[in-house]
C-alpha positions as CSV (number, residue, x, y, z in Angstrom):
1,M,87.9,123.4,19.4
2,W,87.1,120.8,21.8
3,N,83.7,119.5,22.4
4,L,84.9,118.3,25.8
5,S,85.8,120.0,28.7
6,K,86.0,119.8,32.5
7,Q,83.7,122.8,32.8
8,A,80.9,121.3,30.6
9,K,81.3,117.8,32.7
10,D,80.8,120.1,36.1
11,Q,78.3,121.6,34.6
12,F,76.2,118.4,34.2
13,L,77.2,117.0,38.0
14,K,75.9,120.5,39.0
15,I,72.6,120.1,37.8
16,N,72.2,116.6,39.6
17,L,73.0,117.9,42.5
18,L,69.3,117.9,43.9
19,P,67.2,115.1,42.5
20,I,64.0,114.7,43.3
21,H,60.9,112.2,42.9
22,E,59.4,112.4,39.8
23,S,55.9,111.6,40.2
24,D,52.9,111.5,43.0
25,E,53.1,107.6,43.0
26,E,57.0,107.6,43.6
27,W,55.7,110.2,46.5
28,E,53.2,107.8,47.9
29,I,55.7,105.1,47.9
30,V,58.5,107.0,49.9
31,L,56.1,108.2,52.4
32,R,54.8,104.9,53.2
33,E,58.1,103.4,53.5
34,A,59.1,106.0,55.5
35,K,56.3,105.8,57.7
36,E,56.5,102.0,58.4
37,E,60.0,102.4,59.2
38,G,59.8,105.2,61.4
39,E,61.7,107.4,59.2
40,D,61.4,111.6,59.5
41,I,62.1,111.7,55.7
42,R,61.6,115.4,55.6
43,T,64.2,116.2,58.1
44,R,66.4,114.3,56.0
45,L,65.3,115.7,52.8
46,K,66.0,119.3,54.4
47,G,69.4,118.3,55.5
48,E,70.3,117.1,51.9
49,L,68.7,120.2,50.2
50,D,70.9,122.3,53.2
51,E,74.1,120.3,52.0
52,V,73.9,121.7,48.3
53,K,72.2,125.0,48.9
54,R,74.8,127.3,48.5
55,E,76.2,125.0,44.9
56,L,72.6,124.8,43.8
57,L,71.9,128.5,44.1
58,E,74.6,129.2,42.2
59,I,73.5,127.0,39.2
60,I,69.8,126.7,39.1
61,P,67.4,129.6,37.3
62,S,66.3,132.2,39.6
63,R,62.5,131.1,39.2
64,F,63.3,128.0,41.6
65,H,65.3,130.0,44.2
66,R,62.6,130.8,46.4
67,Y,61.8,126.9,46.6
68,V,65.7,126.7,48.0
69,E,65.2,129.5,50.3
70,D,62.2,127.7,51.7
71,G,63.1,124.2,51.9
72,S,60.4,122.7,49.8
73,L,62.2,121.9,46.4
74,N,62.6,118.7,47.6
75,Q,59.6,117.8,49.4
76,P,56.2,116.5,48.7
77,T,54.6,119.8,49.1
78,L,56.2,121.2,46.1
79,P,53.4,122.2,43.5
80,T,53.3,119.7,40.8
81,E,54.1,122.4,37.8
82,V,57.3,123.5,39.8
83,R,58.5,119.6,39.9
84,E,57.7,119.4,36.3
85,D,59.6,122.1,35.3
86,Y,62.6,121.9,37.5
87,L,62.9,118.0,36.2
88,N,62.8,119.4,32.4
89,W,65.4,122.0,33.2
90,I,67.7,119.2,34.5
91,R,66.7,116.6,32.0
92,D,67.5,119.7,29.3
93,G,71.0,120.0,31.1
94,E,71.7,116.3,30.5
95,K,70.8,116.5,26.7
96,D,72.9,119.4,26.6
97,F,75.8,117.1,28.0
98,E,75.1,114.0,26.0
99,K,75.3,116.1,23.1
100,V,79.1,117.2,24.3
101,L,79.5,113.4,24.4
102,D,78.3,112.6,20.9
103,A,80.4,115.4,19.6
104,A,83.5,114.2,21.2
105,A,82.8,110.3,20.2
106,A,82.2,111.5,16.8
107,E,85.6,113.6,16.4
108,T,87.3,110.7,18.2
109,E,86.2,108.2,15.7
110,K,87.1,110.9,12.6
111,A,90.7,111.6,14.0
112,A,91.4,107.8,15.0
113,S,90.5,106.5,11.5
114,S,94.0,107.2,10.5
115,L,95.8,105.8,13.0
116,P,96.3,101.7,14.1
117,A,93.5,99.6,13.9
118,S,94.2,98.9,17.3
119,V,93.7,102.2,18.5
120,Q,90.6,102.6,16.9
121,E,89.2,99.6,18.7
122,V,90.5,100.4,21.8
123,L,88.9,104.0,21.9
124,S,85.4,102.9,20.2
125,E,84.9,100.6,23.2
126,G,85.6,103.4,25.6
127,L,88.0,104.4,28.6
128,H,85.5,105.0,31.1
129,D,85.9,103.7,34.8
130,T,89.6,102.4,33.7
131,Q,92.7,103.3,35.7
132,I,96.3,103.9,35.3
133,D,98.5,101.3,36.1
134,R,101.5,102.6,35.4
135,I,103.4,105.8,33.6
136,S,107.2,105.9,32.0
137,R,108.4,108.4,30.3
138,T,111.3,109.2,27.5
139,K,112.6,112.4,26.2
140,D,109.4,113.0,24.0
141,T,107.7,109.5,24.6
142,L,105.1,108.8,27.1
143,H,103.7,105.2,28.1
144,L,100.3,105.0,30.1
145,F,99.7,101.4,30.9
146,I,95.8,101.5,31.7
147,N,94.0,98.8,33.8
148,T,90.5,98.0,32.9
149,D,89.0,95.9,35.6
150,G,86.5,98.9,36.7
151,G,85.7,99.0,32.7
152,F,83.2,98.3,29.9
153,T,85.6,97.3,27.5
154,T,86.9,93.9,26.5
155,K,90.1,94.7,27.0
156,A,91.8,93.7,30.2
157,Y,95.0,95.7,29.9
158,I,96.0,98.4,27.5
159,H,99.4,100.2,26.6
160,F,99.2,103.5,25.0
161,T,102.3,104.8,23.6
162,F,102.4,108.7,22.7
163,K,105.1,109.3,20.4
164,E,107.0,112.7,19.7
165,I,105.1,114.7,22.4
166,L,104.4,118.2,21.1
167,S,102.7,119.7,24.2
168,E,101.2,118.7,27.5
169,E,98.4,120.4,29.7
170,S,96.9,119.5,33.0
171,D,95.7,121.1,35.8
172,A,96.7,118.5,38.4
173,P,99.8,115.8,37.9
174,L,98.8,112.8,36.0
175,Q,99.1,110.0,38.6
176,V,98.9,106.4,39.2
177,G,95.6,105.4,40.3
178,Q,93.5,108.4,38.3
179,W,90.6,106.9,36.7
180,F,89.4,108.1,33.2
181,V,85.7,109.5,32.9
182,Y,85.8,110.9,29.6
183,H,88.2,110.9,26.6
184,E,88.0,113.1,23.2
185,L,90.7,112.4,20.3
186,Q,91.3,115.4,17.6
187,K,93.8,115.2,14.3
188,F,95.7,118.2,13.3
189,D,98.2,119.1,10.5
190,S,101.0,118.3,12.9
191,G,99.5,115.3,14.5
192,Y,97.0,114.4,17.2
193,A,95.5,115.5,20.4
194,L,93.9,113.6,23.2
195,R,91.8,115.2,25.7
196,V,91.2,113.1,29.0
197,L,88.9,114.0,32.0
198,F,90.2,112.4,35.1
199,D,89.0,111.3,38.6
200,C,90.5,110.9,41.7
201,P,92.0,113.4,41.5
202,D,89.7,115.7,38.9
203,A,91.6,116.9,36.3
204,E,91.4,118.0,32.6
205,W,94.4,116.4,30.8
206,T,95.5,117.4,27.0
207,I,98.3,116.1,25.3
208,A,99.4,116.4,21.6
209,M,101.5,113.8,19.8
210,K,103.0,113.0,16.4
211,D,101.6,109.7,16.8
212,L,99.6,107.2,19.2
213,E,100.1,103.5,19.3
214,A,98.2,101.2,21.3
215,V,98.9,97.4,22.5
216,Y,96.1,95.5,24.3
217,Y,96.0,92.1,26.1
218,Y,92.9,90.0,27.5
219,R,92.5,88.0,30.7
220,P,92.2,84.2,29.9
221,A,88.7,82.2,30.0
222,S,89.7,80.5,33.0
223,Y,90.6,83.9,35.0
224,L,86.7,85.1,33.9
225,T,85.6,81.8,35.4
226,L,87.4,81.7,38.5
227,N,86.9,85.5,39.3
228,D,82.7,85.2,38.8
229,E,82.8,82.3,40.9
230,E,84.6,83.9,43.4
231,K,87.1,80.9,43.6
232,L,90.3,83.1,42.5
233,E,91.9,82.9,46.3
234,E,91.1,79.4,46.4
235,T,93.3,78.6,43.5
236,T,96.7,77.8,43.6
237,F,99.0,79.2,40.8
238,T,100.4,76.1,39.6
239,D,96.7,74.7,39.4
240,Y,95.6,77.9,37.3
241,I,98.4,77.7,34.7
242,A,97.5,73.9,34.3
243,Q,93.9,75.2,33.1
244,L,95.4,77.6,30.1
245,P,95.8,76.8,26.7
246,H,99.9,76.7,26.2
247,D,99.4,76.8,22.7
248,Y,98.7,80.6,23.4
249,N,101.0,83.6,23.9
250,Y,100.6,84.7,27.5
251,W,102.3,88.3,29.1
252,L,103.2,88.5,32.6
253,I,102.0,92.2,33.4
254,T,102.9,93.4,36.9
255,P,102.6,97.2,38.1
256,D,106.5,97.3,36.8
257,V,107.0,95.3,34.4
258,T,105.8,93.9,31.2
259,C,107.3,91.1,29.1
260,K,106.0,88.1,27.3
261,V,106.4,84.5,28.8
262,K,108.5,81.8,27.1
263,A,107.3,79.0,28.9
264,F,105.6,77.7,32.0
265,S,107.5,75.8,34.8
266,E,108.3,75.9,38.3
267,K,109.9,79.3,37.9
268,I,107.9,81.0,34.8
269,E,110.2,81.8,32.1
270,L,110.2,85.0,30.5
271,E,111.9,86.5,27.6
272,N,114.5,88.4,29.7
273,G,113.9,86.8,33.1
274,T,111.7,84.7,35.4
275,L,109.0,84.9,37.9
276,A,109.7,82.7,40.8
277,L,107.2,82.2,43.7
278,S,107.7,81.2,47.2
279,D,105.0,80.8,50.2
280,K,105.2,84.6,51.0
281,E,106.5,86.6,47.5
282,A,106.7,86.7,43.7
283,V,109.7,87.7,43.0
284,V,110.3,89.0,39.0
285,S,113.7,89.1,37.9
286,F,113.9,91.0,34.4
287,G,117.1,91.9,32.8
288,N,118.9,93.4,35.6
289,M,116.2,94.4,37.7
290,R,114.3,92.6,40.5
291,F,110.6,93.3,41.7
292,T,109.4,91.8,45.2
293,Y,105.6,91.4,45.3
294,S,103.9,90.5,48.4
295,L,101.3,87.5,48.0
296,E,99.1,89.3,50.8
297,E,99.0,91.9,48.8
298,Y,98.9,90.5,45.2
299,N,97.7,87.4,43.6
300,P,100.1,86.3,41.0
301,I,97.3,85.0,38.8
302,T,95.9,88.4,38.2
303,F,99.9,88.9,36.4
304,I,98.7,86.6,33.0
305,Y,97.4,88.1,30.2
306,T,96.9,87.0,26.6
307,D,96.3,88.3,23.5
308,V,93.6,85.7,22.5
309,F,89.8,87.0,23.5
310,E,87.7,84.3,25.1
311,T,84.3,84.2,26.2
312,P,84.0,81.2,29.1
313,Y,80.4,81.8,28.4
314,S,79.9,80.8,24.5
315,E,77.3,78.6,25.3
316,Q,75.2,82.0,26.4
317,E,75.4,83.4,22.5
318,E,74.1,80.0,21.2
319,P,70.6,80.7,19.7
320,L,67.6,78.9,20.6
321,P,65.2,77.5,18.5
322,L,62.3,79.7,18.0
323,G,59.9,77.5,19.6
324,E,61.8,77.5,22.5
325,V,62.4,81.1,23.0
326,E,59.6,82.3,25.0
327,E,59.0,79.6,27.3
328,A,63.0,79.9,27.8
329,A,62.9,83.8,28.6
330,L,60.1,83.6,31.2
331,S,61.6,80.2,32.9
332,D,63.7,80.0,36.2
333,D,66.5,78.8,34.4
334,L,69.2,82.1,34.1
335,M,71.2,80.4,31.4
336,L,68.1,79.5,29.2
337,Q,67.1,83.3,29.8
338,V,70.0,84.6,28.6
339,R,70.5,82.4,25.7
340,A,66.3,83.3,24.9
341,W,66.8,87.3,25.2
342,N,70.1,86.9,23.2
343,T,68.3,85.0,20.4
344,M,65.8,87.8,20.4
345,Y,68.1,90.7,20.5
346,A,70.3,89.1,17.4
347,D,66.8,89.3,15.1
348,P,63.9,91.2,16.6
349,H,62.1,91.4,13.4
350,T,61.5,87.8,12.9
351,M,60.9,87.2,16.5
352,A,58.5,90.3,16.9
353,D,55.4,88.3,18.3
354,I,57.5,86.7,20.7
355,I,59.4,89.7,21.8
356,N,55.9,91.6,22.4
357,R,54.2,88.4,24.2
358,V,57.6,87.9,26.5
359,L,57.7,91.6,27.4
360,W,53.8,91.8,28.1
361,K,53.8,88.6,30.5
362,V,57.5,89.7,32.2
363,V,57.6,90.9,35.9
364,V,60.2,93.4,35.9
365,T,61.9,93.4,39.3
366,E,65.1,95.1,41.0
367,E,67.2,92.5,40.1
368,N,65.9,92.4,36.3
369,E,65.2,95.6,35.7
370,M,68.6,96.6,34.4
371,M,68.4,93.7,31.8
372,I,65.2,94.4,30.7
373,H,65.4,98.1,29.9
374,V,68.8,97.3,27.5
375,Y,66.8,94.7,25.6
376,A,63.5,96.8,25.9
377,N,65.2,99.7,24.3
378,H,66.9,98.0,21.7
379,F,63.8,96.3,20.5
380,Y,61.6,99.6,20.9
381,E,64.7,101.3,18.5
382,A,64.1,98.5,16.2
383,G,60.7,99.1,15.6
384,V,58.9,95.9,16.7
385,L,57.1,96.4,19.7
386,T,53.4,97.1,19.7
387,E,51.7,100.3,21.5
388,D,50.5,98.0,24.7
389,V,54.2,97.0,25.1
390,I,55.7,100.4,24.4
391,E,53.1,101.8,27.2
392,K,54.2,99.4,29.6
393,Y,57.6,100.4,29.5
394,R,57.8,103.8,28.5
395,D,59.6,105.0,31.7
396,L,62.3,102.6,30.6
397,F,63.1,104.0,27.3
398,E,66.0,106.3,26.8
């Protein structure tokens, strides 16, 4: 019995078809800003409701139908008690889907415990917002290559091997470019089954197999630094290679091949071929195969991966002395801020007094709201916050 399903995901999406402002204070701000900008906000909101009206009436409880029909459900004129009822209905639906995801995660952890550590690690970090880069099939084996650039995992590239496939079902063909949204792994007497909900196109895919393996790769630290500084395009491949520690293992991974790098030279030597660069293209000769990549479309720097995990910002992880944390957390120096917040995060019980003083003093802005959200929730769950601080950040707590 699967916890995860396309139906459960669709139900979750539908309950959020029409978000509304949650308080009188929010409405005051929205109406004031609309007036200042000369916007007819009521007409805009009516248009938003009309766009989802048919679908909304299919999903919401009948007690809200009259407010959809008269167009007031997302207007400031909606009675407060109706607004709270509608918001609670949305929250209940969200909680129901969170339970589905929690159950799927628990099932995945249990099932993966009998698989290789690499599979456990990949699945525990998650596949959300990663993308199928390549698909390769043999008689009863599927190789799935996953680009994780848009995801939330430390891995940069993942190669799954589904061995001895028993069955495969999907309501849309598996294809390059599809995005992972949610996944669940289950174990059976005959082997394992993985269910994935995809986007673009929307699909539910379930594959059963006797065994599952995973290999993963990382971006070199130099890549991460150059990418963050938006300097990848201006860096030549030769200069980039010169920055890499040459005692690491490296792989060349393109949309067509994965092969280990033997040596860096004018022509990159691969285990079974070479990579040659000209002014206009990169050419990979691999065994009897030859693949050409236009430099207008591909930057060959992005083809290089390693099996060594490096963080280019290791200094941010160095804890600050206790006496410097509060001042650093409230300073304008971004590096010091990060180190200070990480120092508090690592030992909230020892630093409870400092944490409460910092959270009481810090000003929440649009730029730092997400960061404050993450740290405040961590400290709240650790049970170190005072009542005053809890009240200040109550809206941020999950």
